[in-house]
BAFI-3210 file (N, C-alpha, C; in Angstrom, 3 decimals, decimal comma, padded with zeros to 6 digits):
// residues 70
n [1|2|3|4|5|6|7|8|9|10|11|12|13|14|15|16|17|18|19|20|21|22|23|24|25|26|27|28|29|30|31|32|33|34|35|36|37|38|39|40|41|42|43|44|45|46|47|48|49|50|51|52|53|54|55|56|57|58|59|60|61|62|63|64|65|66|67|68|69|70]
n.u [057,741|056,971|058,294|056,975|056,036|053,510|051,243|049,722|047,517|046,402|046,264|047,762|050,403|053,950|055,634|057,919|060,146|058,598|056,002|052,766|050,474|047,249|047,208|048,699|050,228|051,666|053,394|056,628|058,955|060,824|062,347|064,016|063,512|064,960|065,808|063,452|062,623|064,861|064,596|062,119|062,805|064,873|063,437|061,683|059,102|056,556|054,102|053,919|054,107|055,813|055,085|054,819|054,159|052,680|052,174|051,533|050,725|048,115|048,743|049,352|051,632|052,069|054,455|055,407|057,031|059,176|059,904|062,264|062,142|063,885]
n.v [027,394|025,562|023,503|021,288|019,538|017,294|015,944|012,765|011,796|013,884|016,019|018,306|020,809|020,919|023,161|023,523|022,540|020,294|021,315|021,961|023,082|023,961|025,689|026,085|028,171|029,033|027,065|025,479|026,067|023,925|024,182|022,444|019,135|016,950|017,920|018,132|015,445|014,306|015,329|014,247|011,545|011,595|012,521|010,469|010,712|009,115|009,238|011,087|013,119|014,490|017,583|019,296|022,419|024,574|027,934|029,080|027,541|027,033|024,250|020,997|018,529|015,311|013,494|010,370|009,260|006,811|005,204|003,214|001,635|000,378]
n.w [131,896|134,767|137,300|139,417|142,535|143,258|145,522|145,219|146,628|148,012|146,272|146,680|146,502|146,797|148,955|150,236|152,862|153,772|153,598|152,242|149,707|148,345|146,286|143,223|142,395|144,533|145,065|145,273|142,753|141,098|138,846|137,361|136,296|137,368|139,907|141,318|141,316|142,707|145,235|146,010|146,084|148,098|150,383|150,605|149,504|148,613|147,442|145,368|142,394|139,582|138,238|135,243|134,448|132,299|131,017|128,605|125,706|128,150|130,015|131,535|132,413|133,712|135,497|136,560|139,621|140,477|143,191|144,912|147,785|150,490]
ca.u [057,460|057,337|058,489|056,310|055,713|052,096|050,819|048,651|046,444|045,747|046,402|048,482|051,700|054,993|056,009|059,209|060,166|057,538|054,765|051,965|049,453|046,273|047,379|049,921|051,016|052,436|054,266|058,031|059,224|062,192|063,090|064,559|062,812|065,819|065,849|062,154|062,677|065,861|063,959|061,081|063,502|065,518|062,478|060,758|057,754|056,112|052,822|054,071|054,422|056,397|054,173|055,377|053,103|052,913|051,246|051,081|049,308|047,927|048,670|050,050|052,093|052,355|055,524|055,466|058,318|059,230|060,868|062,561|062,451|064,344]
ca.v [026,123|025,372|022,102|021,247|018,324|017,224|014,732|012,130|011,595|015,180|016,945|019,521|021,018|021,063|024,504|023,489|022,052|019,440|022,112|021,780|024,040|023,656|026,702|025,822|029,489|029,244|025,881|025,616|025,771|023,397|024,638|021,251|017,916|016,156|018,473|017,658|013,960|013,961|015,684|013,257|010,405|011,825|012,647|009,314|011,137|008,001|009,533|012,371|013,115|015,746|018,302|020,340|023,394|025,630|028,989|029,424|027,439|026,464|022,783|020,391|017,165|014,598|012,481|009,565|008,992|005,426|005,042|001,852|001,796|-000,879]
ca.w [132,451|136,178|137,762|140,756|143,056|143,711|146,185|144,463|147,496|148,471|145,117|147,148|145,913|147,732|148,985|150,892|154,295|154,029|153,588|151,146|149,462|147,285|145,220|142,520|142,213|145,751|145,100|144,939|141,424|141,109|137,651|136,675|136,685|138,142|141,252|141,974|141,542|143,756|146,524|146,261|146,519|149,336|151,422|150,504|149,117|147,809|146,787|144,627|140,886|139,088|137,344|134,380|134,294|131,260|131,027|127,267|126,063|129,557|130,032|132,648|132,182|134,943|135,406|137,789|140,247|140,945|144,343|145,448|149,150|151,083]
c.u [057,882|057,314|058,046|056,255|054,315|051,904|049,664|047,421|045,680|045,603|046,987|049,856|052,693|055,443|057,408|059,078|058,968|056,184|054,098|050,900|048,515|046,502|048,735|050,820|051,894|053,423|055,713|058,292|060,687|063,018|063,578|063,893|063,663|065,856|064,593|062,202|063,647|065,258|062,876|061,666|064,107|064,673|061,473|059,285|057,074|054,855|052,812|054,357|055,014|055,378|054,902|054,156|053,431|051,790|050,693|051,569|049,185|047,821|049,553|050,336|052,428|053,411|055,607|056,900|058,260|060,309|061,065|063,044|062,803|064,252]
c.v [026,131|023,871|021,995|019,786|018,300|015,871|014,065|011,911|012,780|016,174|018,280|019,523|021,334|022,512|024,612|023,042|021,243|020,189|021,881|022,791|023,550|024,604|026,419|027,052|029,720|028,037|026,283|025,206|025,261|023,733|023,501|019,968|017,097|016,541|018,048|016,175|013,530|014,279|014,623|011,922|010,446|011,930|011,470|009,804|010,203|008,288|010,859|012,129|014,467|016,367|019,329|021,253|024,453|026,652|029,253|028,420|026,732|024,890|022,238|018,888|016,513|013,552|011,728|009,496|007,635|005,256|003,540|002,005|000,468|-000,840]
c.w [133,946|136,385|139,157|141,267|143,598|144,422|145,534|145,306|147,787|147,361|145,608|146,619|147,013|147,712|149,596|152,354|154,666|154,230|152,269|150,886|148,295|146,053|144,444|142,349|143,413|145,913|144,788|143,538|141,406|139,884|136,796|137,214|137,647|139,638|141,951|142,299|142,567|145,117|146,912|146,761|147,843|150,545|151,501|150,385|148,150|147,078|146,046|143,148|140,610|138,110|136,584|134,061|133,356|131,281|129,593|126,264|127,453|129,432|131,158|132,219|133,489|134,698|136,673|138,348|140,832|141,977|144,737|146,807|149,782|152,651]
res [x|x|x|x|x|x|x|x|x|x|x|x|x|x|x|x|x|x|x|x|x|x|x|x|x|x|x|x|x|x|x|x|x|x|x|x|x|x|x|x|x|x|x|x|x|x|x|x|x|x|x|x|x|x|x|x|x|x|x|x|x|x|x|x|x|x|x|x|x|x]
***
């Protein structure tokens, strides 16, 4: 399983240092859902979701991130 961040507007995946790619194989694998969510909150990435990507069987789960920005 890979844990990725995807922008909901562009469908691009986070690769690090605020860089994005259309290719999920090049995306940063956070390994743990909490790490991806923490980065999204810390960087105020309001239009992102956590993606759990499985190879076998191939499937993808989308987890929303709810940011409270003040």
